[in-house]
Structure formats: C-alpha cells, structure tokens
C-alpha positions as CSV (number, residue, x, y, z in Angstrom):
1,X,27.3,-82.4,-3.6
2,X,24.6,-81.2,-4.0
3,X,23.7,-77.2,-4.5
4,X,20.6,-76.3,-4.6
5,X,19.2,-72.7,-6.3
6,X,17.1,-70.8,-8.2
7,X,17.2,-69.2,-11.6
8,X,15.7,-65.8,-9.7
9,X,18.0,-65.5,-6.8
10,X,21.0,-63.5,-6.9
11,X,22.1,-64.9,-4.1
12,X,21.9,-68.5,-5.3
13,X,24.3,-67.1,-8.5
14,X,27.1,-66.1,-6.5
15,X,27.3,-69.7,-5.3
16,X,27.1,-70.7,-9.1
17,X,29.1,-68.3,-10.3
18,X,32.1,-70.0,-7.7
19,X,31.3,-73.2,-9.0
20,X,31.8,-72.5,-11.8
21,X,34.9,-70.3,-12.1
22,X,36.4,-73.4,-10.1
23,X,35.7,-75.7,-12.4
24,X,33.3,-77.6,-9.6
25,X,30.6,-78.8,-12.2
26,X,31.8,-82.6,-12.1
27,X,32.2,-82.7,-8.0
28,X,28.8,-80.0,-7.4
29,X,25.5,-81.1,-9.1
30,X,23.3,-77.8,-8.8
31,X,19.7,-78.6,-8.1
32,X,16.5,-76.6,-9.2
33,X,14.8,-75.5,-6.1
34,X,10.7,-75.1,-4.9
35,X,11.0,-72.2,-3.5
36,X,8.0,-69.9,-1.6
37,X,5.4,-72.7,-2.3
38,X,3.3,-73.7,0.6
39,X,4.7,-77.8,1.4
40,X,7.6,-77.6,-1.0
41,X,9.5,-81.0,-0.7
42,X,12.8,-78.5,-0.8
43,X,11.0,-77.3,2.9
44,X,12.1,-81.4,4.2
45,X,15.5,-80.1,2.9
46,X,16.6,-77.1,4.2
47,X,13.3,-75.8,6.4
48,X,14.2,-72.2,5.7
49,X,13.4,-72.5,2.5
50,X,16.4,-70.4,0.6
51,X,19.2,-70.7,-1.5
52,X,21.8,-71.3,-2.2
53,X,22.1,-74.8,-0.1
54,X,24.6,-77.1,-0.1
55,X,24.9,-80.4,1.1
56,X,28.6,-82.4,1.2
57,X,28.9,-85.2,0.9
58,X,28.4,-85.8,4.9
59,X,25.1,-85.3,4.0
60,X,25.3,-81.5,6.3
61,X,23.3,-78.4,5.0
62,X,24.5,-74.9,4.5
63,X,23.0,-72.4,4.4
64,X,24.3,-68.6,2.4
65,X,25.8,-67.6,-0.1
66,X,29.3,-66.5,2.1
67,X,29.1,-69.8,3.2
68,X,28.7,-72.2,1.2
69,X,31.4,-69.9,-1.6
70,X,33.9,-70.4,0.7
71,X,33.0,-74.3,1.3
72,X,33.3,-74.3,-2.8
73,X,36.6,-72.9,-2.9
74,X,38.0,-74.8,-0.1
75,X,37.4,-77.8,-2.6
76,X,40.1,-78.1,-4.7
77,X,43.0,-76.7,-2.2
78,X,43.4,-73.1,-4.1
79,X,41.7,-71.1,-2.4
80,X,41.2,-68.3,-3.7
81,X,38.0,-66.4,-1.6
82,X,39.5,-66.1,1.8
83,X,39.6,-62.7,3.4
84,X,43.8,-61.4,4.1
85,X,44.5,-60.5,7.3
86,X,45.3,-57.8,9.0
87,X,43.8,-54.6,7.5
88,X,43.4,-55.6,4.3
89,X,41.7,-58.3,5.5
90,X,39.6,-55.4,7.4
91,X,39.3,-53.7,4.0
92,X,38.1,-56.4,2.3
93,X,35.0,-57.2,5.2
94,X,34.8,-53.5,4.5
95,X,33.9,-53.5,0.7
96,X,32.3,-57.0,0.6
97,X,29.5,-55.8,3.4
98,X,28.8,-52.5,0.9
99,X,28.5,-55.1,-1.8
100,X,26.4,-57.2,0.3
101,X,23.9,-53.8,1.3
102,X,23.3,-53.3,-2.4
103,X,22.6,-56.9,-3.1
104,X,20.4,-56.9,0.1
105,X,18.4,-53.9,-1.0
106,X,17.7,-54.6,-4.5
107,X,16.9,-57.9,-3.8
108,X,14.0,-56.4,-1.4
109,X,13.4,-54.1,-4.5
110,X,12.5,-57.0,-6.7
111,X,10.3,-59.3,-4.3
112,X,7.8,-56.1,-3.7
113,X,8.1,-56.1,-7.7
114,X,7.1,-60.0,-7.8
115,X,4.0,-59.0,-5.5
116,X,0.9,-58.1,-7.5
117,X,0.8,-54.8,-8.4
118,X,-2.1,-54.0,-5.5
119,X,0.1,-55.3,-3.0
120,X,2.8,-53.4,-3.5
121,X,4.4,-51.2,-0.8
122,X,5.5,-47.4,-2.1
123,X,7.5,-47.0,0.9
124,X,9.6,-50.2,0.4
125,X,10.6,-49.3,-3.8
126,X,11.0,-45.7,-2.9
127,X,13.1,-46.7,-0.3
128,X,15.0,-49.4,-1.9
129,X,15.2,-47.5,-4.7
130,X,17.2,-44.5,-2.8
131,X,19.5,-46.9,-1.3
132,X,20.6,-47.8,-4.7
133,X,20.9,-44.4,-5.8
134,X,23.1,-43.9,-2.7
135,X,25.9,-47.2,-2.9
136,X,25.7,-46.4,-6.3
137,X,27.4,-43.5,-6.1
138,X,29.5,-44.8,-3.3
139,X,31.0,-47.5,-5.7
140,X,31.1,-45.1,-8.9
141,X,33.9,-44.1,-6.4
142,X,35.2,-47.4,-4.7
143,X,35.7,-49.3,-7.8
144,X,38.9,-48.4,-9.3
145,X,39.5,-49.9,-5.5
146,X,42.4,-52.8,-6.0
147,X,40.6,-55.2,-4.4
148,X,37.5,-54.7,-6.3
149,X,40.1,-54.3,-9.8
150,X,42.6,-58.0,-9.0
151,X,41.6,-61.6,-9.2
152,X,38.2,-63.5,-8.2
153,X,36.9,-61.9,-4.6
154,X,33.8,-62.4,-2.7
155,X,33.5,-58.2,-2.5
156,X,33.4,-58.3,-6.5
157,X,31.2,-61.4,-7.0
158,X,28.7,-59.4,-4.9
159,X,28.5,-56.2,-6.4
160,X,28.5,-58.2,-9.5
161,X,25.6,-60.4,-8.3
162,X,23.8,-57.4,-6.8
163,X,24.2,-54.8,-9.9
164,X,23.7,-57.2,-12.7
165,X,20.1,-57.9,-11.2
166,X,18.9,-55.6,-13.9
167,X,19.0,-58.7,-16.3
168,X,16.2,-59.7,-13.9
169,X,14.6,-56.0,-13.4
170,X,15.8,-53.8,-16.3
171,X,14.5,-50.8,-14.5
172,X,16.5,-51.1,-11.3
173,X,18.5,-47.6,-13.1
174,X,21.4,-47.2,-11.1
175,X,23.8,-46.7,-14.7
176,X,23.0,-43.1,-15.4
177,X,25.7,-40.7,-14.5
178,X,28.9,-43.5,-12.7
179,X,30.0,-44.8,-16.5
180,X,33.2,-46.1,-14.7
181,X,31.3,-48.6,-11.8
182,X,28.9,-49.4,-15.8
183,X,31.7,-50.4,-17.3
184,X,32.6,-52.6,-14.0
185,X,29.8,-54.2,-14.5
186,X,29.5,-54.8,-17.9
187,X,33.0,-56.3,-18.0
188,X,31.7,-59.1,-15.5
189,X,28.7,-59.7,-17.0
190,X,31.0,-60.7,-20.3
191,X,32.6,-63.7,-18.2
192,X,31.4,-67.2,-19.2
193,X,30.1,-68.6,-15.5
194,X,28.3,-65.0,-15.7
195,X,26.4,-65.6,-19.4
196,X,25.7,-69.0,-18.3
197,X,23.9,-68.0,-15.0
198,X,22.7,-65.1,-17.0
199,X,18.5,-64.9,-15.5
200,X,15.6,-66.8,-18.4
201,X,13.1,-63.9,-17.6
202,X,12.2,-60.5,-16.7
203,X,9.8,-58.8,-14.4
204,X,8.3,-55.8,-15.8
205,X,6.6,-53.6,-13.3
C-alpha cells in the first residue's frame, strides 16, 4: 500500500502519525507527492491533487485524512479510531468537528501566508486569526474532556495536528492565556510519531 503525503500538510500528518502508532511502516509505504505544480505526475494518481491519499493493495484510491486513517486503523484488526455507539458517539463526533474546524482554519491561514506578500488577503488572514482565537478559547475549556485524555482517537489527533501547525508557522499565537491547551499540545509534540513527522521548514511572514 502507498500513502501519498507532503511534508507540509497537517492533514497528511494525521495519517502519518496513525501509520506509526499502528506499526504499519512495513505494510504502508510513504510516498512524497508533488502538489500545487502544473502537470505533476501525482495528478494522474489522484486527480484532486490533495493529500493524504492511500492506494490499497487492489489499487483502490482513498482520499482524505479521516477515511484514510480509518482504513489504516482497520488493517491490524485492533481498531482504536472508530467512534463509539449512541450518545458517546455523538460527543466524539462533536469534538472531532471542532478540532477539524481549527485545523481547516489554520490551514487556510498558512496557505495564504505561502502566497507572495503582495498577493495576500488581509481580510482572510484576519478572519482566520479571529477564528483560531475563538476555537483556542473553546478548546482551553474542553481540553480536560475525557475523550481528549484517554487513548488515541480522531478528535485528539485532529486537534494536535491543527495546533502543531505552529511548527510550520510559529506566528499562529494560540498559546497566550491558554496554559492547559498548550500543555496538552506539548505532550503530543513529544510523541515519537509526532517528532518523526515534524515539518522540515517554517514559514516566515
């Protein structure tokens, strides 16, 4: 199986962490994809050009961090990422969506910062700055929720990869006044699976 990734994608990072946490390195090969480039050969593999993208043993392609992670999770027969049933499952998905909102927002922010300074939208940057501030306040209050403390799950992975986008761009500034959230993120940053997938470059404003 091949897992197509880029070093700069926090969405791919979620899948890369799961690959390591589930000890799938021998079964799933990481392949660096060339994205945001005209006529990239990767587009013949995945026409959307997004990562992560998993090609299974039958040649079936699966896009997106959530479905890719669930496929990886089921490979060893010892699943840990499935949402529980009933009310607990609703709570699981509630937290996962708030984590996804934070990740989506900071990804838009960083994509804007990758543009030449003269082409950046001040409106988009300010919108995402404010959204991150609101969501960081939300997570400062929710971070002691049992689902954010017990074991490995998608709400935790998604939020950790969203907050740790600061490793690409140290200027996100979500830590001030949120010590519990900062301590939680720091614990994840120290995991071997997170240190192994830490981005190689940072983005300067």
